[in-house]
DOTIVO-818510 format. One record per residue: x, y, z of N, C-alpha, C in turn. Coordinates in Angstrom, 2 decimals, always signed. Each point is the difference from the previous one (the first is absolute). Example, Ala and Ser with C-alpha at 12.3 -4.5 7.8 and 13.67 -1.06 7.14 Angstrom:
// DOTIVO-818510
(site (+13.19,-5.69,+7.80),(-0.89,+1.19,+0.00),(+0.90,+1.20,+0.00)) (site (-0.35,+1.05,-0.72),(+0.82,+1.19,+0.06),(-0.77,+1.09,+0.73)) 
***
This chain:
// DOTIVO-818510
(site (+42.95,-158.80,-8.25),(+0.48,-1.08,-0.75),(-0.64,-0.36,-1.07)) (site (+0.59,-0.03,-1.18),(-0.69,-0.41,-1.29),(+0.18,-1.50,-0.01)) (site (-1.09,-0.67,-0.17),(-0.03,-1.58,+0.01),(-1.03,-0.34,-1.00)) (site (+0.53,-0.64,-1.08),(-0.98,-0.56,-1.09),(+0.00,-1.48,+0.35)) (site (-1.25,-0.28,+0.69),(-0.25,-1.38,+0.31),(+0.01,-0.91,-1.38)) (site (-0.62,+0.46,-0.84),(-0.33,-0.84,-1.27),(+1.42,-0.25,-0.61)) (site (+0.93,+1.06,-0.08),(+1.28,-0.25,-0.52),(+0.67,-1.15,+0.66)) (site (+0.03,+0.28,+1.27),(+0.74,-0.95,+1.05),(-0.64,-1.48,-0.16)) (site (-1.37,-0.06,-0.16),(-0.50,-1.41,-0.13),(+0.51,-0.62,-1.40)) (site (-0.09,+0.94,-1.00),(+0.51,-0.49,-1.33),(+1.48,-0.53,+0.02)) (site (+0.80,+0.76,+0.62),(+1.53,-0.18,+0.28),(+0.10,-1.56,+0.83)) (site (-0.78,+0.07,+0.81),(+0.15,-1.37,+0.87),(-0.40,-1.10,-0.83)) (site (-1.02,+0.11,-0.75),(-0.48,-1.17,-0.86),(+0.96,-0.28,-1.12)) (site (+0.61,+1.05,-0.66),(+0.76,-0.08,-1.15),(+1.54,-0.28,+0.26)) (site (+0.40,+0.63,+1.05),(+1.44,-0.09,+0.29),(+0.20,+0.04,+1.62)) (site (-0.21,-1.21,+0.61),(-0.02,-0.09,+1.54),(+1.49,+0.40,+0.59)) (site (+1.06,-0.13,-0.81),(+1.30,+0.14,+0.52),(+0.11,+1.66,+0.04)) (site (-0.33,+0.60,-1.02),(+0.17,+1.49,-0.09),(-1.03,+0.68,+1.07)) (site (-1.29,-0.52,-0.01),(-0.86,+0.28,+1.21),(+0.72,-0.04,+1.25)) (site (+0.60,-1.03,+0.35),(+0.60,-0.20,+1.30),(+1.15,+0.99,+0.22)) (site (+0.84,+0.30,-1.07),(+1.14,+0.95,+0.14),(-0.48,+1.34,+0.22)) (site (-1.13,+0.32,-0.80),(-0.70,+1.37,+0.36),(-0.57,+0.16,+1.42)) (site (-0.71,-1.11,+0.39),(-0.66,+0.03,+1.22),(+1.19,+0.29,+1.23)) (site (+1.03,-0.77,-0.19),(+0.95,+0.15,+1.00),(+0.71,+1.36,-0.08)) (site (+0.39,+0.67,-1.21),(+0.44,+1.25,-0.01),(-0.89,+0.92,+0.52)) (site (-1.40,-0.09,-0.16),(-0.92,+1.02,+0.48),(-0.07,-0.15,+1.54)) (site (+0.05,-1.21,+0.63),(+0.08,-0.12,+1.38),(+1.12,+0.61,+0.60)) (site (+1.22,-0.21,-0.71),(+1.25,+0.45,+0.56),(+0.06,+1.60,-0.02)) (site (-0.60,+0.45,-1.17),(-0.09,+1.53,+0.10),(-0.81,+0.63,+0.97)) (site (-1.09,-0.66,+0.46),(-0.89,+0.38,+1.02),(+0.70,-0.06,+1.40)) (site (+0.56,-1.23,+0.16),(+0.68,-0.10,+1.27),(+1.17,+0.94,+0.26)) (site (+0.76,+0.13,-1.22),(+1.20,+1.03,+0.09),(-0.46,+1.35,+0.24)) (site (-1.14,+0.34,-0.45),(-0.58,+1.47,+0.04),(-0.66,+0.27,+1.31)) (site (-0.23,-1.13,+0.87),(-0.58,+0.23,+1.14),(+0.80,+0.72,+1.09)) (site (-0.34,+0.72,+0.90),(+0.75,+0.61,+1.25),(+0.82,-1.05,+0.49)) (site (+1.35,+0.25,+0.27),(+0.86,-1.03,+0.64),(-0.60,-0.70,+1.20)) (site (-0.83,+0.70,+0.82),(-0.45,-0.75,+1.24),(-0.91,-1.13,-0.48)) (site (-0.57,+0.03,-1.17),(-1.04,-1.00,-0.28),(+0.74,-1.01,-0.97)) (site (+1.14,+0.03,-0.52),(+0.40,-0.85,-0.92),(+0.16,-1.52,+0.44)) (site (+0.63,-0.19,+1.21),(+0.20,-1.37,+0.44),(-1.30,-0.73,+0.15)) (site (-1.09,+0.71,+0.46),(-1.29,-0.52,+0.19),(-0.54,-0.37,-1.29)) (site (+0.05,+0.79,-1.13),(-0.29,-0.23,-1.23),(+0.68,-1.22,-0.62)) (site (+1.29,-0.03,+0.23),(+0.82,-1.17,-0.46),(-0.42,-1.36,+0.52)) (site (-0.35,+0.09,+1.39),(-0.53,-1.23,+0.63),(-1.28,-0.44,-0.50)) (site (-0.84,+1.00,-0.14),(-1.35,-0.32,-0.61),(+0.11,-0.55,-1.24)) (site (+0.81,+0.54,-1.08),(+0.10,-0.55,-1.29),(+0.65,-1.42,+0.07)) (site (+0.79,-0.28,+0.92),(+0.64,-1.32,+0.13),(-1.05,-0.95,+0.41)) (site (-0.84,+0.35,+0.92),(-1.07,-0.88,+0.49),(-1.02,-0.24,-1.12)) (site (-0.24,+0.93,-0.85),(-1.00,-0.07,-0.93),(+0.55,-0.86,-1.12)) (site (+1.34,+0.12,-0.30),(+0.66,-0.80,-1.01),(-0.01,-1.40,+0.39)) (site (+0.22,-0.34,+1.30),(-0.13,-1.33,+0.55),(-1.31,-0.64,-0.21)) (site (-0.92,+0.71,+0.32),(-1.37,-0.43,-0.20),(-0.32,-0.42,-1.48)) (site (+0.34,+0.86,-0.84),(-0.07,-0.32,-1.31),(+0.66,-1.10,-0.42)) (site (+1.23,-0.28,+0.34),(+0.91,-1.15,-0.39),(-0.59,-1.20,+0.51)) (site (-0.49,-0.08,+1.32),(-0.39,-1.22,+0.52),(-1.53,-0.37,-0.21)) (site (-0.77,+0.90,-0.50),(-1.38,-0.31,-0.32),(-0.18,-1.02,-1.07)) (site (-1.07,-0.85,+0.20),(-0.15,-0.96,-1.14),(-0.56,+0.47,-1.28)) (site (-0.66,+1.26,+0.17),(-0.70,+0.58,-1.25),(+0.05,+1.44,+0.35)) (site (-0.05,+0.89,-1.25),(-0.09,+1.46,+0.11),(-1.15,+0.38,+1.05)) (site (-1.20,-0.73,-0.15),(-1.11,+0.33,+0.82),(+0.30,-0.19,+1.49)) (site (+0.67,-0.94,+0.35),(+0.28,-0.57,+1.33),(+1.05,+1.21,+0.62)) (site (+0.96,+0.48,-0.87),(+0.83,+1.05,+0.25),(-0.83,+1.20,+0.45)) (site (-0.80,+0.39,-0.91),(-0.84,+1.18,+0.21),(-0.82,-0.06,+1.20)) (site (-0.57,-1.14,+0.35),(-0.99,-0.10,+1.13),(+0.87,+0.02,+1.19)) (site (+1.27,-0.46,+0.04),(+0.90,-0.14,+1.12),(+0.49,+1.60,+0.34)) (site (+0.28,+0.61,-1.10),(+0.51,+1.41,+0.15),(-1.21,+1.01,+0.49)) (site (-1.26,-0.36,-0.40),(-1.06,+0.68,+0.46),(-0.19,-0.19,+1.43)) (site (+0.18,-1.31,+0.47),(-0.12,-0.07,+1.38),(+1.18,+0.60,+0.81)) (site (+1.07,+0.04,-0.41),(+1.15,+0.67,+0.57),(-0.26,+1.47,+0.23)) (site (-0.62,+0.65,-1.24),(-0.29,+1.31,+0.01),(-1.06,+0.41,+1.13)) (site (-1.00,-0.79,+0.16),(-1.11,+0.24,+1.00),(+0.65,-0.28,+1.37)) (site (+0.68,-0.92,+0.33),(+0.55,-0.21,+1.18),(+0.99,+1.33,+0.27)) (site (+0.68,+0.47,-0.78),(+0.78,+1.19,+0.25),(-0.83,+1.19,+0.10)) (site (-1.14,+0.07,-0.65),(-1.07,+1.13,+0.13),(-0.50,-0.01,+1.38)) (site (-0.35,-1.16,+0.52),(-0.54,-0.04,+1.43),(+1.00,+0.28,+1.09)) (site (+1.17,-0.42,-0.29),(+1.07,+0.25,+0.90),(+0.20,+1.56,+0.09)) (site (+0.10,+0.61,-1.15),(+0.19,+1.49,-0.07),(-1.30,+0.65,+0.66)) (site (-1.13,-0.43,-0.35),(-1.18,+0.69,+0.56),(-0.05,-0.22,+1.59)) (site (+0.33,-1.01,+0.46),(+0.24,-0.34,+1.43),(+0.89,+0.98,+0.64)) (site (+1.18,+0.23,-0.56),(+0.96,+0.96,+0.52),(-0.52,+1.47,-0.17)) (site (-0.64,+0.36,-0.98),(-0.40,+1.26,-0.28),(-1.06,+0.36,+0.99)) (site (-0.89,-1.01,+0.28),(-1.08,+0.05,+1.00),(+0.48,+0.39,+1.48)) (site (+1.22,-0.36,+0.26),(+0.54,+0.37,+1.28),(+0.18,+1.36,+0.19)) (site (+0.13,+0.81,-1.07),(+0.37,+1.28,-0.08),(-1.49,+0.87,+0.17)) (site (-1.02,-0.61,-0.30),(-1.15,+0.65,+0.01),(-0.74,-0.05,+1.35)) (site (-0.48,+1.20,+0.67),(-0.55,-0.16,+1.36),(-1.42,-0.86,-0.16)) (site (-0.20,-0.75,+0.85),(-1.13,-1.03,+0.23),(-1.29,+0.58,-0.47)) (site (-0.32,+1.15,+0.51),(-1.28,+0.78,-0.41),(-0.05,+0.41,-1.40)) (site (+1.06,+0.10,-0.66),(-0.04,+0.35,-1.45),(-0.03,-1.08,-0.93)) (site (+0.17,-1.25,+0.42),(-0.11,-1.21,-0.82),(-1.33,-0.20,-0.72)) (site (-0.08,-0.32,-1.19),(-1.24,-0.30,-0.72),(-0.97,-0.76,+0.76)) (site (+0.51,-1.10,+0.70),(-1.05,-0.86,+0.70),(-0.46,+0.69,+1.30)) (site (+0.56,+1.05,+0.53),(-0.32,+0.64,+1.07),(-1.49,+0.41,+0.19)) (site (-0.57,+0.27,-1.10),(-1.39,+0.56,+0.09),(-0.98,-1.07,-0.20)) (site (+0.41,-1.30,-0.13),(-0.90,-1.03,-0.13),(-0.72,-0.56,+1.25)) (site (-1.34,-0.23,-0.29),(-0.77,-0.43,+1.17),(+0.39,-1.39,+0.37)) (site (+0.01,-0.30,+1.22),(+0.31,-1.30,+0.58),(-1.07,-1.05,-0.04)) (site (-1.25,+0.55,-0.18),(-1.27,-0.72,-0.10),(-1.13,+0.46,-0.67)) (site (-0.79,-0.75,-0.49),(-1.04,+0.40,-0.97),(-1.28,-0.81,+0.25)) (site (-1.14,+0.32,-0.39),(-1.14,-0.58,+0.18),(-0.16,-0.73,-1.43)) (site (-0.32,-1.29,+0.11),(-0.12,-0.75,-1.27),(-1.56,-0.08,-0.46)) (site (-0.25,+0.46,-1.08),(-1.31,+0.15,-0.54),(-0.30,-1.06,-1.04)) (site (-0.96,-0.82,+0.27),(-0.26,-1.03,-1.11),(-0.52,+0.58,-1.36)) (site (+0.49,-0.50,-0.99),(-0.26,+0.47,-1.42),(-1.20,-0.77,-0.73)) (site (-0.33,-1.18,+0.58),(-1.01,-0.78,-0.80),(-1.38,+0.08,+0.73)) (site (-0.92,-0.03,-0.74),(-1.49,+0.22,+0.46),(-0.31,-1.52,+0.23)) (site (-1.16,-0.11,+0.80),(-0.53,-1.44,+0.30),(+0.06,-0.01,+1.39)) (site (+0.54,-1.26,+0.56),(-0.01,-0.24,+1.33),(+1.09,+0.92,+0.67)) (site (-0.26,+0.42,+1.20),(+0.73,+0.94,+0.62),(+1.52,-0.60,+0.48)) (site (+0.95,+0.78,-0.26),(+1.39,-0.46,+0.44),(+0.20,+0.79,+1.30)) (site (+0.63,-0.96,+0.98),(+0.51,+0.68,+1.25),(+0.99,+1.00,+0.04)) (site (-0.21,+1.22,+0.32),(+1.01,+0.99,-0.01),(+1.00,-0.15,+1.02)) (site (+1.25,+0.34,-0.23),(+1.20,-0.09,+1.03),(+0.84,+1.06,-0.25)) (site (+0.76,+0.38,+0.97),(+1.09,+0.96,-0.11),(+1.25,-0.74,-0.33)) (site (+0.78,+0.44,-0.93),(+1.24,-0.36,-0.37),(+1.08,+0.58,+0.79)) (site (+0.83,-0.65,+0.86),(+1.01,+0.71,+0.70),(+1.33,-0.19,-0.81)) (site (+0.80,+0.98,-0.03),(+1.26,-0.03,-0.78),(+1.26,+0.36,+0.64)) 
***
């Protein structure tokens, strides 16, 4: 995808209406070019994002909310994907459940204890 951020930023600043027309056309092209099985989900996602933009008090608030939605979706996807990975193959499988805590400062001795996890 050839995307010139500076050109888009300049267009948004100088001609917001044209920026919006081009943005909508580009999104439409991406959705229409997706495999049929994904189009409805993409339509729904774009609708949700458009509503966030419309109802946000500021562009920054809109961006923050969309960022949150993205991470929520990512964690949901990760949770589902992890169901397909055998437990012994998961990244956290090799982690130790306890460790000895070693004091890092000199001077008076610090009581050592074992951390259980």
